[in-house]
C-alpha positions as CSV (number, residue, x, y, z in Angstrom):
1,M,12.2,5.8,10.4
2,I,13.2,3.6,7.5
3,E,14.6,4.4,4.1
4,V,12.2,3.6,1.2
5,S,14.2,2.7,-1.9
6,G,13.5,4.1,-5.3
7,K,12.7,0.6,-6.5
8,V,9.9,0.3,-4.0
9,K,8.5,3.7,-4.9
10,W,8.7,2.8,-8.6
11,Q,6.9,-0.5,-8.1
12,S,4.2,1.3,-6.2
13,R,3.2,3.1,-9.4
14,R,0.7,0.6,-10.7
15,G,-0.9,2.6,-13.5
16,M,-4.4,2.1,-12.2
17,R,-5.8,5.2,-10.7
18,E,-7.5,3.4,-7.8
19,L,-4.3,1.7,-6.8
20,D,-2.1,4.8,-7.3
21,L,-4.4,6.8,-5.0
22,M,-3.9,4.3,-2.2
23,L,-0.3,3.2,-2.7
24,L,1.6,6.4,-3.7
25,P,0.6,8.5,-0.7
26,F,1.2,5.5,1.5
27,V,4.8,4.9,0.2
28,D,5.6,8.7,0.4
29,I,3.9,9.6,3.7
30,D,3.3,6.6,5.9
31,L,5.8,3.9,5.0
32,P,8.9,5.9,6.0
33,N,7.5,6.1,9.5
34,C,7.0,2.3,9.7
35,D,9.3,-0.5,10.8
36,E,11.3,-3.0,8.7
37,T,8.6,-5.7,9.2
38,T,6.0,-3.4,7.6
39,L,8.3,-2.5,4.8
40,N,8.9,-6.2,4.1
41,A,5.1,-6.9,4.1
42,Y,4.6,-4.0,1.7
43,V,7.4,-5.3,-0.6
44,D,5.7,-8.7,-0.6
45,L,2.3,-7.1,-1.3
46,L,3.8,-5.4,-4.4
47,E,4.4,-8.9,-5.9
48,A,0.6,-9.3,-6.3
49,S,-1.1,-8.5,-9.6
50,D,-3.0,-5.2,-10.1
51,L,-6.3,-7.2,-10.3
52,E,-5.6,-8.9,-7.0
53,L,-4.7,-5.6,-5.3
54,V,-7.9,-3.9,-6.6
55,R,-10.0,-6.8,-5.3
56,W,-8.2,-6.8,-2.0
57,F,-8.5,-3.1,-1.5
58,N,-12.2,-2.9,-2.5
59,G,-13.1,-5.9,-0.4
60,T,-14.4,-8.2,-3.1
61,Q,-11.7,-10.8,-2.3
62,E,-9.6,-11.7,0.7
63,P,-5.8,-11.4,0.5
64,D,-4.1,-14.7,0.1
65,T,-1.9,-14.5,3.2
66,Q,-2.3,-13.1,6.7
67,S,0.6,-10.8,6.2
68,R,-1.0,-9.4,3.0
69,K,-4.4,-9.0,4.8
70,E,-2.7,-7.0,7.6
71,I,-0.8,-4.7,5.3
72,V,-3.9,-4.1,3.1
73,E,-5.9,-3.1,6.2
74,F,-3.1,-0.9,7.4
75,I,-2.9,0.9,4.1
76,K,-6.6,1.4,4.1
77,K,-6.5,2.9,7.6
78,C,-3.7,5.2,6.6
79,H,-5.6,6.3,3.5
80,A,-8.8,6.9,5.5
81,K,-6.8,9.2,7.9
82,R,-5.7,11.3,4.9
83,M,-9.1,11.6,3.3
84,G,-10.2,15.3,3.2
85,H,-6.7,16.6,3.6
86,E,-5.0,18.7,0.9
87,G,-3.2,16.7,-1.7
88,V,-5.1,13.5,-1.4
């Protein structure tokens, strides 16, 4: 289990509902159970613009690196597992 910093949690708040619904539960529920490599990939993902993130998550554009492609797919899988559960 890893420690997710307040800075990472704050940067996950994007201000776009579509992104917040994907990223905030991920950072609170899933990311603490991941390894350091996943955390680093997520921190790198947060460097992308909101528009890039929306396009990557909705599938209209491919992420620009393999690492970003993998973390986007992982976040989408985590989100799909939570669908239909209370609080999501």
